[in-house]
Structures are given as C-alpha cells and as structure tokens.
C-alpha positions in Angstrom: -18.8 35.5 21.5 -17.2 36.3 17.8 -13.8 36.5 19.5 -14.4 32.5 20.7 -16.1 31.6 17.3 -13.0 33.0 15.2 -10.1 31.0 17.5 -12.4 27.8 17.3 -12.4 27.9 13.3 -8.5 28.8 13.5 -8.1 25.7 15.9 -10.1 23.8 13.6 -8.1 24.6 10.4 -5.1 24.1 12.0 -5.6 21.0 13.4 -7.5 19.5 9.7 -4.0 21.1 8.1 -1.5 19.4 10.6 -3.4 16.2 9.6 -3.3 16.4 6.3 0.7 17.3 6.8 0.7 14.2 8.7 -1.2 12.3 6.2 1.7 13.4 3.5 4.5 12.6 5.6 3.4 9.1 6.5 2.7 8.3 2.8 6.2 9.6 1.9 7.7 7.6 4.5 5.9 4.8 3.4 6.7 4.9 -0.1 10.7 5.5 0.4 10.8 2.6 2.8 9.1 0.2 0.8 10.8 1.5 -2.6 14.3 1.3 -0.5 13.9 -2.2 1.3 12.1 -4.0 -1.8 14.4 -2.9 -4.6 11.9 -1.3 -6.1 13.3 0.9 -9.4 10.5 4.1 -8.4 8.6 5.1 -5.5 5.4 3.8 -5.1 2.4 5.3 -4.5 0.7 5.3 -1.0 -2.4 6.8 -0.1 -3.6 6.7 3.9 -7.3 6.9 3.8 -9.5 8.0 6.9 -9.4 11.0 9.3 -7.9 11.9 11.0 -4.8 10.2 10.1 -3.1 11.2 13.2 -5.4 9.2 15.7 -4.9 6.2 13.3 -1.1 6.7 13.5 -1.0 7.2 17.1 -2.8 4.0 17.7 -0.8 2.6 15.1 -3.4 0.9 13.3 -4.6 1.9 9.7 -8.2 1.8 8.5 -7.0 1.9 5.2 -4.2 2.3 3.2 -3.8 1.5 -1.1 -0.4 1.2 -2.6 0.3 0.9 -6.4 3.5 -0.1 -8.0 3.8 0.3 -11.7 6.4 -1.3 -14.3 7.7 -3.5 -11.3 10.3 -5.9 -13.2 9.6 -9.4 -12.2 11.3 -12.6 -14.0 8.2 -14.7 -14.7 5.5 -12.1 -15.4 7.8 -9.5 -17.2 7.0 -5.8 -16.1 3.9 -5.5 -13.8 1.5 -3.2 -12.0 0.3 -3.9 -8.8 -2.5 -2.2 -6.8 -3.1 -3.6 -2.9 -6.0 -2.2 -0.7 -4.4 -2.7 2.9 -7.4 -2.7 5.6 -6.2 -2.9 9.5 -2.7 -2.2 9.2 -0.9 -2.4 12.2 2.2 0.2 12.2 3.8 1.6 14.9 4.4 5.3 14.5 8.3 4.7 15.6 9.0 2.0 12.9 6.9 4.7 10.1 8.8 7.6 11.3 11.7 5.4 10.9 11.5 4.1 7.8 11.4 0.9 9.3 9.1 -1.0 7.1 9.1 -4.7 7.2 6.9 -7.3 8.2 3.3 -5.4 8.8 0.5 -7.5 9.9 -2.9 -6.6 8.1 -6.5 -7.5 8.8 -7.2 -7.8 5.2 -5.4 -7.1 1.8 -7.3 -6.9 -1.7 -4.5 -7.2 -4.3 -4.7 -6.6 -8.5 -1.5 -7.4 -11.2 -2.0 -6.5 -14.4 0.4 -8.0 -17.1 1.1 -7.9 -20.6 -0.8 -11.0 -22.4 2.2 -12.0 -24.3 3.5 -14.3 -21.8 0.6 -16.6 -22.2 2.4 -19.6 -19.8 2.8 -17.4 -17.2 -1.0 -18.1 -17.0 -0.2 -21.3 -15.7 1.1 -20.1 -12.1 -1.2 -16.7 -11.7 -0.9 -17.9 -8.2 2.8 -16.9 -7.4 1.8 -13.7 -9.1 -0.1 -12.4 -5.7 2.4 -12.5 -2.5 2.2 -12.9 1.2 -0.2 -15.7 0.9 -3.4 -13.7 -1.0 -5.2 -16.0 -2.9 -6.0 -15.5 -6.7 -10.1 -14.5 -6.8 -10.9 -13.7 -10.6 -8.7 -13.6 -13.9 -9.9 -11.5 -16.5 -8.5 -9.5 -19.7 -8.8 -6.0 -20.9 -7.5 -5.8 -24.3 -3.8 -7.4 -24.3 -3.7 -6.9 -20.3 -4.1 -10.0 -18.2 -5.5 -8.6 -14.6 -5.4 -11.3 -11.6 -7.2 -9.9 -8.3 -7.0 -11.8 -5.0 -7.8 -11.4 -1.4 -6.2 -12.5 2.1 -7.5 -12.1 6.0 -5.0 -11.9 8.5 -2.1 -11.7 6.0 1.9 -10.8 7.3 3.2 -7.9 4.4 6.7 -9.0 4.7 8.2 -6.6 2.4 11.7 -8.3 3.0 10.6 -11.3 1.1 10.2 -9.0 -2.2 14.2 -7.9 -2.0 15.8 -9.6 -5.0 12.5 -11.1 -6.4 12.9 -10.3 -9.8 
C-alpha cells in the first residue's frame, strides 16, 4: 500500500511538473511569435491562467491568457503600455508549436492602454487606441498617465494587422 502511494505521489508530481513545463513553453512560444508578427521591440509577457494547461492546449481553447507589452511605439500616442486579458482564446496547439499566431478568435477581450498625458490631442481619438474593435469603456488619469480601458466580445485578434503600425 505504501509503495502504491509513493508511486501515485511521484506520478502526480511528474504530471504537475509537465503541466508547468508545457505552460512555460506555450507562453514563450506565444511571446516570441507576437513579437515577430507584430514587429514589437521586445517580447511581451504572456501568462496562461488555469490548470491544467496541457488539457487546454489539447482542446485548443484557453480559459484565460494575459498579455502585457510595455513601451510599444505608436505614431499617434507615442509609447504606450498595453495589457489584454483574453477569455476563451482558441488556438490549435499546432499553430502555437509552429509559432503561427495570426488570427485568433477570442470569446471576450478586456484591454488597458496607458500613455503619457502630455499628448492631449490624442484623447480625441482614444477609440483608435484599442485595436480589434474593442470599445473603450473607461478613461482616467493616474498622475501624468492616461489610462484607457475597453472590452469586446467575440473578437478576432488579428496580430498581422499590427504589423507596421507605429
């Protein structure tokens, strides 16, 4: 009985370690692909939430993925920091393994963008700040930073559309 318990504990530990390893691989692959596809200067931070990640990857549907890109250069807004939480992201594991992130269906997307308030005229087109048809739902000031939040449902995240946007 004791041997069986030890074997079960070891197998459980290996399964958890494999899941964490798969999550780390998927996050790195997604980050590199987004950097390359959207011509970002550095890798965005990607965090796949939920457990087990291996099951989500096998199904090709992720419960929640958080993406953060800092100091992204844009012509109109200058440098911005962007955070997006994607719920119900659909991505086949083969696309992720091949780092082919182009058009990704998402059930719900919540986005936040931050930029320096020293460019007040851009506030006239704050809707243009949030891509993929995400509708701005709030705007506030944090010191000298403008914070714009927005959300959208049934969004198609077209990473290719970010190419060359500066």
